[in-house]
N, C-alpha and C positions, 0 to 999 in steps of 0.2 A: 422403635429403635432409631438412634441417631445415625445419620448417613455422613460419611466423609465428604468434604466439599473441596472445590477449587474456586479460588477468588481471582478474577481477572482485573488487572489495572491497565486501562487504556484511555488516552486523552487525545484531543486535537483533531487532526484531519483524518480523512478516510484511510490514508496509508497506514495509520497506526490503529485505527478502530476496526476496520473491516476484517483484518486477519482474525481478530477475536471473534467476531460474528461467525466467520467461516469455521473456526475450530469448535465453537459451540455447536454449530449445525452437525459437525462430524461426531461430536460426543453424544448428542441427543440421538442421532441415528445408530449409535453403537450401544444404546441402552442406558446411558447415564441419565438420571432423573433431572428435570429442570430445577428441583429443590436442592440439588447438589452444586449448583452453579450460581455465583454472584459476581457482579461487576461493580467496579469503582471507576467513575469517569468524571468529566467536567461538562460544562454546557456545550462546548464545541463538539465533544465526542458523542454526547447524548443524541444529537441529531441523526447519527448513523445507526442508532440502536433502538429506534422506536418500535420496530417490529420484532424485537427479541423478547420472548416471553420468559424472562428470568428476573430475579431481584436485581435492581440496578440503583446504585446510590450515586447521586450527582453532587459534586462539591467543587468549591473554588480551589484551583491548584496553581501555585505561582509559576510563571513562565518568564525566564530571563531573556532579554534581548541582547545581552552583552556577554553571554557565555558564562564561564565559571565565576567571574567576579560578581555577576548579578546574583548568583545563588549564595555566595559567601556573605554579601551584605544584606541579604534578605532571609537569613536563617529563621528569624522570628515567624515570618509568613509560612515558611516550609513546615516548621514544627506546629503551627496552628492547624495546617492541613492534616498533619499526622494525628493530632489530638482529635480533630473532627471525625476522621475516619475511625479512630478507636472508639469514639462514643457511639457511632452509628452502625458499625459493622460487628458482627459476632464471629470472632475468630475460632471459637470452639469447634472442633472437628474439621477445621480447615487444614488440609494436608499439602496443598500446593498454592503458592502465589505465582501468578503468571503475568508477565508484563510484556508489552510490545514496544517499549521504548518511549522516547520523548521525555518531557519534563516530569513525568510521574514515575519513571523507572527507578531513580534513586530512592524515592519514598517506598516503593514496593520492596526494593532490596533491603532497606533499613528495617522495615516491618518483618520481613522474612527472617532476618538475623535476630531481631529483638524477640520474636515469638517462636523462634526455632522451627520455622516452617520451610519446607522445600521450595526453592526458587527456580522457576523456569523463565527464560528470557527468549523472545523471538525477534530476530533481526532480519528485516526485509532487504537491506542494502549491503553492498560489498564493503562499504566503509561505515563502520559503526558510529552512530551519533553519540554525543556526550552522555546522555541519560543511560543508554545501554552499555556504554564503555564503563561507567561507574558501577553499574549493576553487575557487570561481568567479573569484577574483582571481589564480589561477595561469593560465598559458596553457592554455586549455581550451575545450571546447564544452559548454554546459549545455543538455540537452534538457528542455524545459519541458512539463508536462502541461496547464497553463492559459495562456491568453493573458495578457499583462501581468503576468507573475510578478514578485513584489516581493522586496526585501531580498536582492538579488543583483547582481553585476556585469553590467549590462545589455548591454555590448558583446559578451559571450560567449554570450548566450542565444539559443536557437533553439526556437521553439514547434513541437512535433510532435504533441502529444496524449498521453494517458496510456498507460502500458504495462499491458496487461491479459492475462489468461489467454485465449488465442485458442480454447481448447477449450470455453469457455462459449458457450451458444447462447441466443437469444431464446426466451422461453417461448411455447409454442404451445398450451397447455392452455386450454380454454374455462372461463369462469366460470359456474358453475351456482348453487348455493346459497351456498357459502362463499367469501369472500375470504380468502386466506392472507396474514397479515402476518409477514414474516421479521424477526427481531430479532437484532442482533449488536452487540457492543461492541468490535470489533477482535479480533486474534488472541489476546489475553489475556483477553478478556471485559471487562465493565464493571459494577462493583457498583452504580453509580448507575442505569444503565439496567435492570439486573436488578431492583432494588428498585422502580423505577417500574412495571414489568410486574407484579410480585407484588402491589403495592398495588392496581393496577387489578383484578386477578383476585379479590382479596379483597372488593372493593366492587361488582363488576359480573359478571354472567354473559355469556359470549360466545354470541350468538344466531346471527348470520350470518357470523361471523368465526372463523377458526382462527389461533392464534399458534404459529409454529415458532421456538423461542427457542434461540439459541446462547449458552450461559451462560458459557463459558470453561473452561479446564482446571481440574479438581478442584472445580468449582462446581455440579455436579448436586445438586439438593435434592429428594429423593424425597417430601418432605412436601407439595410443591406439586402436588397431584393435582387438576387442574381439567379440566372438560369442554372439548373443542376446544383443548387446550393440550399441546404436546410440547416437552420439553427435549432439547437436544443439547449435549454437552460441547465438541466440536470437529468441524468438517467438513473432511475431507480433499479431497473433490471438491465444490467450490463449484457446479459445474454442476448437480448434483442439487438443491442448495439453491435456486438461482435458477429452476430449472424449476418448482418448487413454489410460489413466492411471487408475490404480485401487488403488494405494497407492502413497502418496507423501512424499519425504524426502526434508526438506527445513529448512531455518532459521525460526525465529518466529516473523517476523515483521507483520505489520497490514494486509498485503496481504494474510496471511494464512487463514483468515476467508472466502476467496473466495472458497478455496478447501473444507472447512468445510461446507459452504452453499450447496455444491454439494455432501455432505455425503461421501467424500473421506477421508479414515483414514490417519492420519498425524504422521510421525516420525520427530520430531523436534530437530534441533541442534542449540540452541540459540547462538547468537553472544555474546562473553564474554568480549569484549574490548570496550572502548570509551563510548560515550554518549548514544549509542543505547543499551548497555548491560542491563540496568535496565528494560527497557520496554520489551525487548525480553524475558528475564527470567520470568517476571511477566505474559506476554501473555501466555507463555508455561505452567507455573504453573496453570493458570486458566483453560486452555484446558485439562491438565492432571487431575486436580481435578474433572472436569466434565466428565471425561472418553471419551474425544474427541481425545486424542493424547497420544503419548509416547515421552519421552525425552531421547535423547542419548547425553551423555556428552563427549564422546571420541570415538576413532575408534573401540575399543573393543565392545562398546554398539551397534554401527552401524553394525558391522560384525555379532553380535548375531542375530539382528532382520532380516537382509537379509537372513541369513542361515535358520532361522525359516520360513520365507515366502517361501523360495525355497523348504524346506522339507515338510512343512505342507500345503502349497498352499492355497486352499480355506478354510481350517480349520482356518488358521491365519486370513483371511478376516472375517470369521464369528465371530471370537473371538473379533476382534477390529472394527467391523462394526459400523460406526457412525450413531447415531440416533439424528441428529441435529435438534434443535428447534430455531436456530438463524434466524431471519428475516432480510432482507435487509433494510437499512435506506434510500435508494434512494428516494422512494416515499414521505416519511414523510418530508425529507429535501426540496424536490422540491415543495411540497405543501406550506410550510412555506415561501419559496422564492417568489412563485407566489402570495400568499396572501399579502406579504409585498409590492410587486411591485404594485399590484392593489390598495392597500390602499393609495398609494402615488399619485394616479391619481386625 
């Protein structure tokens, strides 16, 4: 007997691909068969899906560096991708197309319209990117991680909370002498954040603080040999990372809600350039306004906060302790997927 399917469209960085992995884990744990799940991704996204045991089709997907104009003048490349997906994917019995945004979202939306398939969109940020903004104007449901999500077709938005890795756990370690600051700049790392940390370590000794620093792929610098400092290129199991840290310094992409979910205080350095700058600035502002985070706009701000942590130690943690009320959206989204699949039987 044929089984109704869901087809996920996700590309690019971990911020767009890992939510799909997390939703798939939730579906499999809820009794959905792996044969009912398929993924369309690109070479960048496929790196985050190597351990996902479902059908995964990897194709070239055009990505514009100049916004809408880039897509308009490259329509031929976009329709070539659509044609390639049509040739390689079987849409028979597909009841849901699900996209997590970026440059594949308009393609997923177009295919959902063309093939009359239900469209689900997941948005991790408070300010929707171009891809999901376009998709939201198709007949769809947009699952929002933040309340009052902006730059989106509001009539299709449903606030459910962020999609997170449900395997992560709240830290249960006791704080004795050292507070551990976790530093990460997203799945690709951040040269700006890395350089801020290096500058601090060159100017100050770490006394009561340890820094656990995810520098990004190929960015390990063995010359940075400081006391109470450890470099990691990449972390496969973020649960191990979160179990060790007491504070996180990071960008302000959608992934920051994972640390917030674990009640880890956040020191945010929002990305200031390109298409991601708007949503990172707005994510950060929302968290600061709700007393979940601190924003650092430059090295001087970062230096001030690390010095305060090193000097005040647990007093700093008590002052900025997060009392998070944000719930995960994993279960809500999975229930709607399962209901839609069952309704199609």
